[in-house]
VEXDREN-2710 file (C-alpha; in Angstrom, 1 decimal):
% VEXDREN-2710
k/r/px/py/pz
1/MET/0.0/0.0/0.0
2/ASN/1.1/3.6/-0.6
3/ARG/1.8/6.1/2.2
4/GLU/-1.7/7.6/2.1
5/GLU/-3.3/4.2/2.4
6/LEU/-1.0/3.2/5.2
7/LEU/-1.9/6.4/7.2
8/LYS/-5.6/5.6/6.7
9/LYS/-5.1/2.0/8.0
10/ILE/-3.1/3.3/11.0
11/LYS/-6.0/5.6/11.9
12/GLU/-8.4/2.6/11.6
13/TRP/-6.2/0.3/13.6
14/ASN/-5.6/2.9/16.3
15/GLY/-9.4/3.4/16.7
16/LYS/-9.8/-0.4/17.2
17/GLY/-6.9/-0.6/19.6
18/GLU/-4.9/-2.8/17.2
19/HIS/-1.6/-1.3/18.1
20/LYS/0.5/-4.3/17.2
21/LYS/-0.6/-4.1/13.6
22/ILE/0.6/-0.5/13.5
23/ILE/4.0/-1.5/14.8
24/ASP/4.3/-4.4/12.4
25/ALA/3.3/-2.3/9.4
26/ILE/5.6/0.6/10.1
27/GLU/8.6/-1.6/11.1
28/ALA/8.2/-3.5/7.9
29/LEU/9.3/-0.4/6.0
30/PRO/13.0/0.7/5.8
31/GLN/13.7/3.0/8.7
32/GLU/14.9/5.8/6.3
33/GLU/11.3/5.9/4.9
34/TRP/9.6/6.5/8.2
35/GLY/10.2/10.2/8.6
36/TYR/8.8/12.3/11.4
37/GLU/5.1/11.4/11.1
38/LEU/5.5/7.6/11.0
39/THR/8.2/7.6/13.7
40/CYS/5.7/9.4/16.0
41/LEU/2.9/7.1/15.1
42/LEU/5.1/4.1/15.8
43/ALA/6.0/5.6/19.1
44/ARG/2.4/6.2/19.9
45/ALA/1.6/2.6/19.2
46/TYR/4.3/1.5/21.6
47/ASN/2.9/4.0/24.2
48/ASN/-0.6/2.4/23.9
49/ILE/0.7/-1.1/24.6
50/ASN/2.0/0.4/27.8
51/GLY/4.5/-2.1/29.2
52/ALA/7.7/-0.8/30.5
53/PRO/9.9/-2.1/27.6
54/GLN/7.4/-0.7/25.1
55/LEU/7.3/2.7/26.8
56/GLU/11.1/2.8/26.8
57/LYS/11.0/2.0/23.1
58/ALA/8.5/4.9/22.6
59/VAL/10.8/7.3/24.4
60/SER/13.7/6.2/22.3
61/LEU/11.7/6.8/19.1
62/PHE/10.5/10.2/20.2
63/GLU/14.1/11.2/21.1
64/SER/15.2/10.2/17.6
65/VAL/13.1/13.0/16.2
66/ARG/13.5/15.6/19.0
67/GLU/14.7/18.3/16.7
68/GLU/11.6/18.0/14.4
69/GLY/9.3/17.8/17.4
70/LYS/10.6/20.6/19.6
71/ASP/7.7/23.0/18.6
72/ASP/5.0/20.3/18.2
73/PRO/2.7/20.1/21.2
74/LEU/1.7/16.5/20.3
75/TRP/5.3/15.4/20.3
76/HIS/5.8/16.8/23.8
77/TYR/2.5/15.3/25.0
78/ARG/3.2/11.8/23.8
79/LEU/6.8/11.9/25.2
80/GLY/5.4/13.1/28.5
81/TYR/2.8/10.3/28.5
82/ALA/5.5/7.7/28.1
83/LEU/7.7/9.2/30.8
84/TYR/4.7/9.5/33.2
85/TYR/3.9/5.8/33.0
86/LEU/7.6/5.0/33.4
87/HIS/7.3/6.8/36.8
88/LYS/9.5/9.7/35.6
89/SER/7.1/12.3/36.8
90/GLU/9.6/15.2/36.9
91/GLU/10.7/14.7/33.3
92/ALA/7.1/14.2/32.2
93/LEU/6.1/17.4/34.0
94/THR/8.6/19.4/31.8
95/CYS/7.0/17.9/28.7
96/PHE/3.4/18.7/29.7
97/ARG/4.3/22.3/30.7
98/ARG/5.8/22.7/27.3
99/VAL/2.6/21.5/25.7
100/LEU/0.7/24.3/27.5
101/GLU/3.2/26.8/26.3
102/LEU/2.5/25.7/22.7
103/ASP/-1.2/25.0/23.2
104/PRO/-2.7/26.8/26.2
105/ASP/-6.1/25.2/25.6
106/ASP/-4.9/21.6/26.0
107/SER/-6.9/20.4/29.0
108/ASP/-5.5/16.9/28.9
109/ALA/-2.0/18.3/29.4
110/LEU/-3.2/20.3/32.3
111/GLN/-4.7/17.2/33.9
112/PHE/-1.4/15.4/33.5
113/ILE/0.4/18.3/35.1
114/GLY/-1.8/17.8/38.1
115/TRP/-1.1/14.1/38.2
116/CYS/2.7/14.6/37.8
117/GLU/2.7/17.1/40.6
118/ALA/0.7/14.8/42.8
119/ALA/3.1/11.9/42.0
120/GLN/6.0/14.1/43.0
121/LYS/4.2/15.0/46.3
122/THR/3.8/11.3/47.0
123/ASN/7.5/10.7/46.2
124/GLU/8.3/13.4/48.7
125/VAL/6.2/11.7/51.4
126/VAL/7.9/8.4/50.8
127/ALA/11.3/10.0/50.9
128/LYS/10.5/11.8/54.2
129/THR/9.0/8.7/55.7
130/VAL/12.2/6.7/55.1
131/ALA/14.6/9.5/55.6
132/ASP/18.1/8.5/56.6
133/PRO/20.4/11.2/58.0
134/ASP/23.3/9.8/56.0
135/ARG/21.5/10.1/52.6
136/SER/19.2/12.5/50.9
137/ASP/17.2/10.1/48.7
138/SER/14.8/7.3/49.6
139/LYS/15.9/3.8/50.1
140/GLU/16.0/1.3/47.3
141/ILE/14.0/-1.9/47.9
142/ASN/16.0/-5.1/48.1
143/MET/15.1/-6.9/45.0
144/ASP/16.4/-10.3/45.9
145/ALA/14.4/-12.5/43.5
146/ASP/13.6/-15.3/45.8
147/ALA/12.5/-13.0/48.6
148/VAL/10.4/-10.9/46.4
149/LYS/8.7/-13.9/44.8
150/GLN/7.8/-15.3/48.2
151/GLU/6.4/-11.9/49.3
152/LEU/4.3/-11.5/46.2
153/LYS/2.9/-15.0/46.9
154/ASP/2.2/-14.1/50.5
155/LEU/0.5/-10.8/49.5
156/CYS/-1.6/-12.5/46.9
157/ARG/-5.4/-12.1/47.3
158/ASN/-8.3/-13.9/45.9
159/ALA/-10.3/-12.1/43.2
160/ILE/-13.4/-13.0/41.2
161/HIS/-12.4/-12.3/37.6
162/LEU/-15.2/-11.2/35.3
163/ASN/-15.6/-11.8/31.6
164/ILE/-18.4/-9.5/30.4
165/GLY/-20.0/-10.1/27.0
166/GLY/-22.7/-11.9/25.1
167/LYS/-26.5/-11.7/25.6
168/GLY/-27.5/-11.7/29.2
169/ALA/-30.5/-13.2/30.9
170/ALA/-33.1/-11.1/32.7
171/ALA/-33.7/-13.5/35.6
172/VAL/-34.7/-11.5/38.7
173/GLY/-31.8/-11.2/41.0
174/GLY/-29.4/-12.7/38.5
175/THR/-25.8/-11.6/37.8
176/ARG/-25.5/-9.4/34.8
177/PHE/-24.1/-6.2/33.3
178/GLY/-26.4/-3.5/32.2
179/GLY/-30.1/-3.8/31.4
180/VAL/-32.5/-2.9/34.2
181/PRO/-31.6/-3.5/37.9
182/ASP/-33.7/-5.5/40.2
183/VAL/-34.7/-3.5/43.2
184/PRO/-37.2/-3.5/46.2
185/ALA/-40.4/-1.6/46.0
186/ASP/-39.1/1.3/48.1
187/PHE/-36.0/1.9/46.0
188/VAL/-35.2/5.4/45.1
189/TRP/-33.0/5.7/41.9
190/PRO/-29.7/7.4/42.9
191/THR/-28.8/10.9/41.6
192/TYR/-25.7/13.0/41.8
193/ASP/-25.6/16.8/41.9
194/GLY/-22.9/18.2/39.7
195/THR/-21.8/19.6/36.4
196/SER/-20.8/17.6/33.3
197/TYR/-18.3/17.7/30.5
198/ASN/-21.1/19.1/28.3
199/ASP/-22.3/21.9/30.5
200/ASP/-21.4/23.8/33.6
201/GLU/-24.9/23.6/35.1
202/VAL/-25.1/22.0/38.6
203/LYS/-28.1/19.8/38.5
204/SER/-29.4/16.4/39.7
205/ARG/-28.2/13.7/37.3
206/PRO/-29.4/10.1/37.5
207/LEU/-26.7/7.5/37.9
208/SER/-26.2/4.7/35.3
209/PHE/-26.8/1.2/36.3
210/LEU/-23.6/-0.8/35.7
211/ALA/-24.0/-4.3/37.0
212/GLN/-25.6/-6.5/39.6
213/PHE/-24.2/-9.7/41.3
214/ASN/-26.1/-12.5/42.9
215/CYS/-24.3/-13.0/46.2
216/ALA/-25.2/-16.7/46.4
217/GLU/-23.3/-17.2/43.1
218/LEU/-20.3/-15.3/44.5
219/ALA/-20.1/-17.3/47.7
220/THR/-18.2/-20.2/46.4
221/LEU/-15.8/-17.9/44.5
222/ASP/-15.1/-15.6/47.4
223/THR/-12.6/-17.8/49.2
224/GLU/-11.8/-15.1/51.8
225/GLY/-15.5/-14.7/52.8
226/LEU/-15.6/-10.9/52.4
227/LEU/-18.8/-10.6/50.5
228/PRO/-22.4/-11.2/51.6
229/LYS/-23.6/-14.8/50.9
230/THR/-27.1/-13.8/50.1
231/GLY/-28.9/-11.0/48.3
232/VAL/-27.8/-8.9/45.3
233/LEU/-25.1/-6.3/45.1
234/SER/-25.8/-3.5/42.6
235/PHE/-23.4/-0.9/41.2
236/PHE/-24.2/2.6/39.8
237/TYR/-22.1/5.4/38.4
238/GLU/-22.9/8.9/37.1
239/MET/-21.6/8.9/33.5
240/GLU/-22.3/12.4/32.4
241/SER/-20.1/14.1/34.9
242/MET/-17.6/11.1/35.1
243/ARG/-16.0/12.1/38.3
244/TRP/-12.5/11.0/39.2
245/GLY/-12.6/10.6/43.0
246/PHE/-9.9/13.1/44.0
247/ASP/-12.5/15.7/45.1
248/PRO/-14.6/15.3/48.2
249/LYS/-17.5/16.7/46.1
250/ASP/-17.3/13.4/44.1
251/ALA/-19.1/11.7/47.0
252/GLY/-22.3/10.1/45.7
253/CYS/-21.1/9.9/42.0
254/ALA/-21.1/6.2/42.5
255/ARG/-23.3/4.0/44.7
256/VAL/-23.5/0.4/45.8
257/PHE/-26.7/-1.2/47.1
258/TRP/-27.1/-4.5/48.9
259/PHE/-30.6/-5.9/48.6
260/GLU/-30.6/-8.8/51.1
261/ASP/-34.0/-10.3/50.2
262/THR/-34.0/-11.4/46.6
263/SER/-37.7/-12.4/46.8
264/ALA/-38.7/-8.8/47.2
265/LEU/-37.0/-7.6/44.0
266/ALA/-38.5/-6.6/40.7
267/PRO/-37.2/-4.7/37.7
268/ALA/-36.8/-1.0/38.4
269/GLN/-38.5/1.9/36.7
270/VAL/-35.6/3.7/34.9
271/PRO/-35.8/7.5/35.2
272/GLU/-37.0/9.2/32.0
273/ASP/-34.2/11.8/32.2
274/LEU/-31.5/9.1/32.1
275/ALA/-30.2/9.6/28.5
276/GLY/-30.1/6.6/26.1
277/ASP/-26.3/6.8/25.9
278/PHE/-26.1/6.1/29.6
279/ARG/-28.5/3.0/29.5
280/PHE/-26.4/0.0/28.7
281/PRO/-27.4/-3.3/27.0
282/MET/-27.8/-6.3/29.2
283/LEU/-24.7/-8.6/28.9
284/LYS/-23.9/-11.8/30.7
285/ILE/-21.0/-12.0/33.2
286/ALA/-18.9/-15.2/33.4
287/MET/-17.1/-15.4/36.8
288/GLU/-14.0/-17.3/37.9
289/SER/-12.1/-17.3/41.1
290/GLY/-8.3/-16.7/40.8
291/PRO/-5.3/-14.9/42.3
292/ALA/-4.7/-11.2/42.2
293/PHE/-1.1/-10.0/42.8
294/ILE/-0.2/-6.6/44.3
295/ASP/0.7/-4.0/41.7
296/GLY/4.3/-2.8/41.7
297/GLN/3.3/0.7/42.6
298/ASP/1.5/-0.5/45.7
299/PHE/4.5/-2.8/46.5
300/ARG/6.7/0.3/46.4
301/ILE/4.4/2.1/48.9
302/LEU/4.3/-1.0/51.1
303/HIS/8.1/-1.0/51.3
304/GLU/8.5/2.8/51.6
305/GLY/11.1/2.9/48.9
306/GLU/12.1/2.8/45.2
307/ILE/11.7/-0.3/43.0
308/ASP/14.1/-1.5/40.4
309/TRP/11.4/-1.8/37.8
310/GLU/13.4/-3.9/35.4
311/ALA/14.2/-6.4/38.1
312/MET/10.5/-6.5/39.1
313/GLY/9.5/-7.1/35.5
314/ASP/11.9/-10.1/35.4
315/ILE/10.4/-11.5/38.6
316/LEU/6.9/-11.1/37.4
317/ASP/7.8/-12.8/34.2
318/GLU/9.3/-15.8/36.1
319/LEU/6.1/-16.1/38.1
320/GLY/4.0/-15.8/35.0
321/ILE/2.2/-12.7/36.3
322/GLU/0.8/-10.5/33.6
323/ASP/-1.3/-7.4/33.8
324/PRO/-4.1/-8.1/31.3
325/GLU/-5.1/-5.4/28.9
326/ASN/-8.7/-5.8/30.0
327/CYS/-9.4/-6.7/33.6
328/SER/-12.8/-6.4/35.4
329/LYS/-13.1/-8.2/38.8
330/LEU/-14.5/-8.2/42.3
331/LEU/-12.0/-8.1/45.2
332/GLY/-8.3/-8.7/45.0
333/TRP/-5.7/-5.9/44.4
334/PRO/-6.4/-3.1/41.9
335/ASN/-4.7/-3.1/38.5
336/LEU/-3.3/0.4/38.7
337/ILE/-2.9/2.8/35.8
338/GLN/-2.0/6.1/37.5
339/GLY/-0.5/5.1/40.8
340/SER/-1.6/3.8/44.2
341/MET/-5.1/4.9/45.1
342/MET/-5.9/3.8/48.6
343/LEU/-4.3/6.8/50.2
344/GLU/-6.4/9.0/47.9
345/CYS/-9.5/7.1/49.0
346/GLU/-8.6/7.7/52.7
347/PHE/-8.1/11.4/52.5
348/ALA/-10.6/12.4/49.7
349/SER/-13.3/10.6/51.6
350/ARG/-12.4/12.6/54.7
351/GLY/-12.8/15.9/52.9
352/TYR/-9.4/16.7/51.5
353/TYR/-9.2/17.9/47.9
354/LEU/-6.3/16.0/46.2
355/GLY/-6.4/17.3/42.6
356/ASN/-3.2/19.3/43.1
357/PRO/-0.1/19.5/45.3
358/GLU/-1.6/22.3/47.3
359/GLY/-4.4/20.0/48.3
360/TRP/-2.1/17.2/49.4
361/ALA/-0.1/19.8/51.4
362/LYS/-3.1/20.4/53.5
363/VAL/-3.1/16.8/54.8
364/PRO/-1.1/16.8/58.0
365/GLN/2.3/15.3/57.4
366/ASN/2.0/12.8/60.3
367/GLU/-1.3/11.5/59.0
368/ARG/0.1/11.1/55.5
369/GLU/3.0/9.1/56.8
370/GLU/0.8/7.0/59.1
371/LYS/-1.7/6.1/56.4
372/MET/0.9/5.6/53.6
373/GLN/1.1/1.9/54.4
374/THR/-2.0/1.2/56.5
375/SER/-4.4/2.4/53.8
376/LEU/-3.3/-0.5/51.7
377/GLU/-4.8/-2.9/54.3
378/ASP/-7.6/-0.6/55.6
379/TRP/-9.1/-0.2/52.1
380/ARG/-10.1/-2.9/49.7
381/LEU/-11.0/-3.1/46.1
382/LEU/-14.7/-4.1/45.8
383/PHE/-15.3/-3.8/42.1
384/GLN/-13.0/-2.9/39.2
385/LEU/-14.7/-2.3/35.8
386/ASP/-12.6/-2.1/32.6
387/THR/-13.8/-1.2/29.1
388/VAL/-16.9/-3.2/28.1
389/GLU/-17.6/-4.1/24.5
390/SER/-20.3/-5.9/22.6
391/ALA/-19.9/-6.1/18.8
392/GLU/-23.4/-7.6/18.6
393/ASP/-24.9/-4.5/20.2
394/ASN/-22.4/-2.1/18.6
395/PHE/-21.6/-1.1/22.1
396/GLU/-18.5/0.2/23.8
397/LEU/-18.2/1.6/27.3
398/MET/-14.9/3.2/28.0
399/PHE/-13.9/5.4/31.0
400/GLY/-11.6/8.2/29.7
401/ASP/-8.8/6.9/27.6
402/CYS/-9.0/3.1/28.1
403/GLY/-9.5/3.7/31.8
404/ARG/-11.0/1.8/34.7
405/LEU/-13.5/2.4/37.5
406/TYR/-12.5/1.3/41.0
407/PHE/-15.1/0.9/43.7
408/CYS/-13.1/0.9/47.0
409/ILE/-14.3/0.4/50.5
410/ARG/-12.7/0.2/54.0
411/LYS/-12.4/-3.5/55.0
412/GLU/-14.3/-2.8/58.3
413/ASP/-17.2/-1.3/56.3
414/LEU/-17.2/-4.2/53.8
415/LEU/-17.5/-6.7/56.7
416/ALA/-20.2/-4.6/58.3
417/ARG/-22.1/-4.4/55.0
418/ARG/-21.9/-0.6/55.0
419/PHE/-21.9/-0.3/51.2
420/ASP/-23.0/3.4/51.4
421/ARG/-19.4/4.2/52.4
422/ILE/-17.7/3.2/49.1
423/TRP/-15.3/5.6/47.4
424/LEU/-15.0/5.7/43.6
425/ILE/-11.7/6.3/41.8
426/LEU/-11.3/6.6/38.0
427/GLN/-7.9/6.1/36.4
428/CYS/-7.0/6.1/32.7
429/TYR/-4.1/6.3/30.2
END
């Protein structure tokens, strides 16, 4: 195919998430034919695969055309993206600030600046927590392979992995994604008061129904016995405002209900003002119990230090631990995209705004240090929802850019069945 046809196919493949096809097609050409445009598109494809080796490859490709990209905001943005997910927040911050110099209206770059500054603040907390009078930097975690392997196994939690897709059944009280929830007669459909991406009007907006789970079906899969053994758990989220969870005002943007008596349930009356785009097709959910290993970013927090990410990657490979591209589940450890979240749950739910370094600075230092580790045990993942697709229904539900929703809850609240105390976090690429 000629260059014009190739660029058209690359756009098509990128839209479908077929990034390996983009890599294969460009790398099949002689490198001297790539030029600036194809080099950047190749680097973007490596970015979107988002493993550490792929991100390093993307950085190398972007650097190879630095001179051509020095005044291109998209070049700085994509390089900053790679650096951010390589945990190089300081270098990434420089890139995103340059994006705003070149394109002051780039709201995505502004958001990444906030994340980079927050990551730096977290790094400062870790460094201060482990401060050694004989050195100025934080400690490096001992990456003895056998010891780390054993600790990863010890920290492993059970999860109920979810495969969402295919036509679902409308049995009352049954497990399913989308459709209409089954609720008791006195159920009041939840709403959230806030603005949206489409308008700045603060108004009451109905939440979208995401999924419901029959607890009796979960009982044999929940080997730690954390979930109720009877009833139905139902999950809702307000899609129009799509809140992130770093603002105390996000409380109520997501709700979880436990209906203990399934015999009292019937299909709900969906609010008329819930837009069609936010009513999802009913899909079946296949469930399987399995291990969930701690994410490297949480492992770093747990050890109050810095990780040799290359060594960690080798250890995970030896154990056969992979971070799947799509991962929806109940319980276990969260599959992180933008860093450890349980400290954010702790303080945002207590009223601290955490969308910038100034917000984090208002959290008392002693409390930050105390909760740095304990939040990983105090808070548990309840439900993680990744992108949901159904070709049959021409349906795709995506949170941000290939993001995930995380419903989190304090373990004590989970065991006491206080599901009204969940906190919602959204992370994306």
